[in-house]
N, C-alpha and C positions, 0 to 999 in steps of 0.2 A: 724370295726371288722376285715375286710380284712387286714387293715394296721397293726393292732395288731398281726395278724397271721404271716404276713410277717416279722415283726420285731422279733417276737418270733423265727421263723424259722431261721432268719439271725443270731440270737445268738446261736440257737440250733445246726445248721449244723457244725460250727467250733468245738463245743464241741464233736459232734459225731466223727469228723475227728481226734481230739486230742485223744479221747478215743481209736480209732482204731490204731492210731500211738503208743500210750502207750502200747496197747496190743501186737502190732507187735514187739516193742522193748523188751517187757517183755518175749516174746517167743524166742528171740534170744539166741543162746548158749553163755555161758560166754566167754569173749575174752581170747585168748592166749596173753601173754605179754612177749616180748623179750627185754632184756637189752644188748646192745653192749657197754661195758664200756672199756675205755682205760686210759693209764697212762699219768700224767704229761704234759698236753697240754692246751695251751691258744688259744682262738678263732682267734687271730691275724695271726695264721699260717695255717689256713684252707681256702680253696677256697671260699666256700659259705659265709664266713665272710669277704670277700673282698681282699684276697691275690691271685692275678691273676697267680702267679707262683707256687702256691701250687698244688700238684697233688693228689687230694682227690675226684675223681669222684663218689665214692659210697656215701660218706657223702653229697656231693653236690646234687646228685639225690634225696636222702632222703629229703633234705631241700626243693628242688624245688617242691616236691609232698606233703610235710608235713608242719610242723610248726617249724620255727627256732626261738629260744629264744636268745635275745641279752642281757638279764639281769638275767642270771642264775649264781648262786654263790655256791661254796663249803663253808662249815662252817670252814674249816681248810685249811692249805697250804701244808700239806704233807699227805701221803696216809692213814696211820693207823687211825688218828683221823677222817679223812673224811669218811673212810669206816665204822668206828664205827657208825657215824651219819646215814649213808645210811642204815645200816642193822637194826638199832634200832628206828630211828626217834627221837632220843634224842641228844641234843647238848653235846659235850664233856665238855663244861664249867659247866654244871649241874652235870655231872657224874664223873668229875676228870679224864677223859680219853684223855686229849688234848696232853700229852707228847708222842711223837712218840715212838712206840714199848714199851709202858709201859703195865703192867699187873695188874692193880688195880682191886679189887673186885667191882662189881656193884650189885644193889638190885636184889633179886630173881624175882621180878615182871617184870623185863625188859627182853624181848625176841626179837629174830630176827623176823622182821615182816613176812618173808615167812612162819613162823610157822602157822600163821593164815590162809594163803592161803592153806597150806598143810592140815590143819584141815578141811578146807571147800571143800576138794576134788581135789585140784590142784596137778599136778605133778610138783615138784620144783627141779631144777637142777642148779648147779653152776660149771662153768668151768673157772678157777680152783682156783683163788686167794681168800683168805678170809681176813686176816690181820685186824681182828676186835678189837684188842687193848684192851682187858680186860681179867680178870682172868677166866671168864666163857666162853671163846671162844670155847672150845671143846663142851660144852653143847649147845651153840648157833648154832654151825655148825650141830650137830646131830639133833636138833629139827627143824631146818630151811629147810634142804635139804633132798630130797629123795636120791640124790647123789651129792657129791662135790668132783670132781676129774678132771684130764685132759681129761677124756673120757666122761664126763657128757654132756647130752643134752636132748632135748625133745623126741628124738627117742626111749627112753626107757619107755615111758608112756604107759598106757593101751589104747586100741582103743577108740577114742572119748574123752579121758580125757583132760580137759583144762590144760595148762601148764604155768608156769613162769620159764623162762630159762635165766640165766645170763652167758655171755661170757666176760672174762676179758683179753684183749689183753695186752701183756707185751712189745710190740715192740717200743712204744714211751716212755718207762721208762727212767729216768735220767741216768741209767747205759748205755743206748744206746746213748742218746743225748749229754752226756758230761763226764761221770765219767770213764768208761772203756777205756783202751788204744785204739788207732785207729785200730790196727790190730785185736782187739777183736770185735770192732764195724763192721769191714769188714765181719767177720764171722757171727755176729748176725743179721746184717741188709743188707748190700750190696750184700751178697751172695744169699739172698732169694728174693730180690725185682725184679720185672719185669723191664727189661731194659727201657721201655718207661715211667716208673714211676720215674726213678732216677733223682735227682737234682745234677748237677755238682757243684764243689766247686767254679767255676767262674761265676755262674748264678747271675744276678744282683737283687737278692731279697732285700727286705727292711731290712737293718741292724738296730737293736734296737739302739736308740740314746745313750744309756748309755754304749755302747761298742765302742771301737776304730774300725773304718772301715778299717781294714788292711787285706791283703791276709791270714795271719795266723788266724785271728779271723773269717773270712768268711769261711775258711775251716772247723772250728769247728762248726759254725752255720749251715752249710749244713747238718750236722747230724740230726738236728731237722726236716728238710723237708723230708729227706729219711725215718726217723723212723716213722713219721706220715703217710707217703705214704704207708709203709709196713703194718701199722695198717689198713688203708683203704682197702688195698688188701686182708687182712684176712677177714674183714667184708663182702667184696664182695662174698667170698666163702661161708660164713655162710648164707647170704641172698639167694644165689642161691640154697642152700640145702633146705631152708625154702620153696622156690617156687617149687622146684622139688617134695617136699613132699606134695604139695597141701595145704599149710597152710598160704600162704601170705595173702589171703583175709580174714583171721580170726585172725590175729596177730597184736597187737599194738607194735610198736618198739620204744624204747628209745635208743638214741645214745649220750653218753656224756663222758667226762673225769673226773677223780677223784679229780683234782685240777689244778692249773696253771702250766705253762711251766717249764720243768726240766732243767733250766739253772740258772746261778747266777743272783740274783735279781728277779727271778721268783718263782719257788718252794721254800717254806720255808721263803718267804718274805710277810709281811702283807700289800701287795699292790693289786691293781686290777689284776696285772699280776700273783699274787699268788692265788687269790680267784676265779676270773671269769673263767667260763668254757664254752666250746662249748656244746650246748644241742639242739638236734633235736628230735621231736616226729613225727612218721609216723603212720597214722591212716587209716585202710581200710574202704571202703565205708560203710559197714554194721554197723560200730561203730562211724560214724561221729557225732551222737547225743550225744556222751560222751565228745565231745570237745567243748569248747567255741569259737573255731576258725574254719576257713575253711581249705582249702588245698592250699599249695604253698604260705603261708603267713609268715610274720615276726612279732613277738610280743615283746614288751618291758616289758611284765608282769614279775614282780619280783618273782623269785623262788629260794629256798635254799634247801640244801640237806635234812634237816629234813622233808621237804614236800614230798620227792620222795616216801617213803614207804607208807605214808598215801594216796597218789594219786593212787598207784597200788592197794591198798586195795579197794579204792572207785571204781576204774574201774572194779574190779572183783566182786563188790557187797558184800564185806566182811566188817563187822563192824570194825571201827577203835578203838582200845583200848584207854581209857581215858588218860593214862599216856603219849602217844605219843605227842610230842610237835608240830610236823608238821601238816599242813593243806592241804587238797587236792586242786590241781589247775585244775583238770579235773574230769570227772565222774559226776554222779548225786549229787546234793547238794555240788558242789565245792564251795570253798571260793573265793570271789572276790578279786581283787587286794589288796595287802598290800603295805604299804608305805616304810618300811625299812626291810633290812635283816642284820644280824650281823655275824661277822667273828672273829676268834681267832687264834693267832699264839703262840704256846707254845714250850716246850723243844724239841730239835731235836739233836739226836746223842750226848747226854749229854750236849748240849749247853742250858743254862738256859735262854731261851727267854720268853718274855711276851709282846705281843702287842694285842690291841683290835681295831676292825674296825666296821664301820657301813656305809651302802650305800643305796641310793635310786635308784640306777641304773645309774644315771648321775654323782653324786659326790661320791667319796670314801674318807671317813675320817678314819685316823688311829692315835691312841694314842700309842706311844712307851714308855713303862715303863722301859725297859732295854736299854736306848739310849746311854749308854757308848759303845755299840757294833755298828759296821757299818752294812750296808745291807749285805756286803760280810763278814760274820762272819767266824771266824776260826772254821771249822768243817771238820772232817776227810774225810767223804764221798765226800764232795765238793772239798777239797784241793788235793785229789788224781787226779782230772780231769785236763787235759792239759789246758782247757780254763781258769780255775781259776789260774793256775800257770802263764799263760801268763799275766793275769790281774794284779797279784801281781808284776810281773816283770816290766810291763809297768808303774805301779803306782810308784814303787821305782825309776824308771828312769825319772820320771816327764814328761811322754809322753801323759798323759791323759788331756783332756780339763776340764774345771771347773765342768761341769755336770757329766762327767765320773769319775773324782776324788772324787766327793762328796759321791759316794756309797762305797768308801773305807775308809771313815772317820766316826767318831762317828755320830750317827743320831740326828736329831732334835726330840723334844718331840712330835710334832704334824705334820701331813701331811694331806693335802686336795687336791685331784686331780679331774679334770674334765675328766671323762672317755670317754666322747663323743668327746672331742676336743683335747685331749692330749694322743695320742695313747700309748706312752711309759712312761707316767707319769713322766715328767721331770720338769714341772712348778708347784712347791708347792705353792698353794694359801693360805696356813695357815697364812702367814705373809702379805698377800695383804689386805690393809684396806677395799677394796671394798667387800671382802668376809667374813668379821668378823661376820655378821649375820648368814651366812651359817655355819661358823665354830662353833659358840656358839650353834646353833641348834643341830648339829651332836654330839658335845661334850656332851651335856646334854642327848641326846638319849643313847650314849654309857654308861654314868654313871648310868642312870636309868636301863639299861639292866644288868649291872654288879650287881647292888643291888637287882634287882628283881630276878635274877637267883641265887644270892648268889654265884657268880662265884668261883668255887672250886680252881682255879689255882692261886689265890692271896695268897693261903696258901702254903708255901714252902713244898717241898717233905720231907724235914727233919721232919716236923710235921706229914705228912702222916704216916711215920714210927713210930714216937714217940707215936701216939695214935692208932696204928693199932690193938691193942688188944681190943679196945672198939668201934672204928669207922671205917667205910669205907669212902672214900672221900665224897661220896654223903651225908652221915649223919654228917660227921665232919663239913661240910660247914653250917649245920643248927644250930650248937651250937654257940649261940651269945656270950657266955662267952669266948670261945676259939677264935672265929672268929667274932668280932664286925664289920661287913662288911663295914658300913659307915665310921667308924674311920680308918679302914685299907685302904679303897679307898682314903680317904682324904690324908693319908700319902703317898700312892703310887702316887697320882696326883702331888706331889711335885717333883718327879723325873724329872730331866731335866730343872727345873725352875731356877737354878743358884743361885747367891748370895742372892737374896731377901728372900729365904726360909731357908737358912742354920741355922739361929738361931732357927727357929721353928723345924727343923729336929733334932737338938741337944736336944731340950727340949723333943721331942718325944722318944728319947733314954731312958728317965727317966720313961716312963710309965710302968705299970705293965702288959702289954700285949705283948707276944713274937712276934706276927706277925706284930704289929705296930712297935716294935723295929726293926724288920727285914727291913721293908720298909723305915724306917728312915735311917738305916745304908746303905742300898743299894742306897738310894737317895744321901747320902753324898759321896758315892763312885763315883757315876755318876758325881758329881760336885767337885771332890777331888782337882782339880787344883786351886780351890778358897778357900782352907782351911788354908792358911798360918797363918792367925790370930787366929786360933782356936786350935793350937797344944796341949796346956796344958789341955784345957777343954776336948778335945777328948780323950787324953791319960788317963785322970781321969775316963771318962765314960767307957773306954775299960775294966778296972779292975772290973767294977760293972755289966757288962752285962753277963748274964748266958746263954742266948739262942745262941747256937753255930753258927747258920747261920748268925745271926746279928753280932756276935763277929768277924767272919772271914772277913766280908766286911769292918768293921771298922778298923780291923788290916790291911787290904789291903790298905786302904786310908792312914793310918799313915806310913806304910812302904814305899809306893810309894812316898809320899810327903816329908817325913822326914828321911827315912832310919831307923825308930824306931826298935831297936833290939828286944824288947819284942814282937812287932808285927810280926817280921820275925820268931820268935820262934813259935808263934801261927800258922802261915802259914805252917811251917815245920811240926808241929804236925798234922795239917789238911791233909797234903799230905800223912802222914803215918798212918792216922786213918783207922780202919777196917770198918768204916761206909761209904758206897759208896756215900751217899748224901753229906757228909763232903768232900770227895775226889773231887766230881764234883764241888762244890762251890769253893774249893781251886784252882783247875785247871782253872776255869772260871776267877778267879782273875789273875792268871799267864799269861793268854792270853791277858790281857788288861792293865797291869801296864807297867812301863818303862822296856824295853827289858833287859838292863844291870842288873837291880834289880831282874828281873825274873830269869835271868841266874844264879844269886847267889844262887838260890834255886834248882839248878840242882842236887846236891847230894841227896836231899830228893826225887826228881823225880825218880832217878835211884834206890834209896832204895825201893821206892814203887814198881817198876817193879820187883825187886828182891824178894820182899815179896809176891806180888799178881799176877804176870804176868801169872801164870799157874792156877789160881783159876777161875773156870767158874762162880762163884758167882760174880766175878768182871768184867765179860765180858762187862757190860754196860759202865764201866769206861774206858776200854782199847781202844775203838775207839777214845775217847777223848785224851788218852795218846799219840796216834800217832801225833795228831795235835799240842799238847804241844811241843813235840820233834821237829816237823817241824819248829815251831816258835823259840824255844830256841837254837836248834842245827843245824837248816837248813837241817835236814835229818830225815828219819824215822828209827825207831827201828825195825829191821827185825823180831825179835822174836815176838814182839807185833803185828806187821802188819800181820804176818802169823796167829796169834792167833785169831784176830778179823775179818778176812775175809772182807775187806772193800768194795768189789765189788759185794756183794750179793744184791738182790732186796729187 
């Protein structure tokens, strides 16, 4: 009897203790949540991630006392698609919001997640960047934030009101790290940074292996360290104010960048250096129960940007809407580890890119569908920067080693990198026989994800416009007749596969689906150097194709390979079209075909400028026009350059 009583009490006492703990936790005030977000930064350049020369004491202290994530990934490699995902918890591939600075409509049921915090009584503030990349951005800003401005902060809340405050630091943006001239960088960064935080141009920091290790390149790379250090300096001031206001012990802090490093082959590139972000969470003692981890720890838990909003809602005790794709990794009822996260790289500055990636934290697999372009693609915003000008000059002079020169040449179709053991992603394992099992596993996961999500970006923008009276990208991707996703993906997977698939690609030109036609034509353009035996057959198909995006790429192949006059005329017409998507496709072709043949189309290029150079409706195209002129004439057009303002953020 006594034994039974003792056993019963042995089971009952922990239950009493747990109930008391649950009650104590239930009685706690809702946590404040602070996001310190910054621009264009990879973890390789931050002290707590192993760079001993980085001057980031604020982030390093947060990591020492909090949780540092080694496998945190953005869903995109440029700001606007990444920030769309952060604010909505929805992936751009689902919504058609992957192209940088696009403004496509999204469904009415999609809201910025801070709206739900605001509805639950939180004070929400955003200081100051939005960049949410959709047609409903104004609505999203209004419903998400009590205030969104350069003066916003928690200090305007009601007494005792919990807050969610976001601060977006611009100091590490690509404009500072590479694009703006040195004298502008001095005014934006060096003027404001404390002397003890500065990194001199001759400091022996670890130079990325894909760059030449020269004094000129080291000078440019020193900008990265100083820009990040100024960001850290700004965060120090914000955290000091938090502590001065007596809020440190009740505020959970997230500190992270919006995607990878703002340098060539970083930002805008579908590699670990483009997707992987530094991410630190600092949790005060009273809310330790909301974290699966302790303090001063490092975790390899996979997290992705669609998870961040869901996690904030979970921490605040707010229900997560069913439509949000992300899952919470902290808070009550957090979701345990996941095995894969997915990334996408789409159009940037009118450059028609499409790559898809999947990682488990150790390996990063990328399938490049537009592999006729190199990692260092022709893009106005990048090519204004001194660092990219130096790289093009060094490549032309034959000064780069094999690994450095490879990033200036057309890409392979597949890449597989070991992120743990290959810091700068120089050893592509996709062709290594020992890793074929890993390659096939990740390729399969990528394909499954494209089909499951019905990835909207395999549909050309030309079709977005063509069907805009009936569909938004989100609903267009659901139409199997217009977008038979499996057939489209099968056609796209042939891009970069060379001679062995050319006959199949030509047969796909005959199908009755426009998007399949497009991917067949684009795939042939990728392999156009192998088309000598197919001239007559391709010329015959050119006359039959109605879908203009496909017709342009087929014409590009025929003109580049054979100097076909009819194909040249099609490209000239594309250059002069009043359809901006046709303009973009045509300019993309001019940036990749033989230089002499492209230069023969200069009259049409200048005619385009004459016709459209002052029309704001064509602003999206004019950034691209600069880089076309850079390639074809080795100079910029001053009128176009002034019109498109290439140095804005």
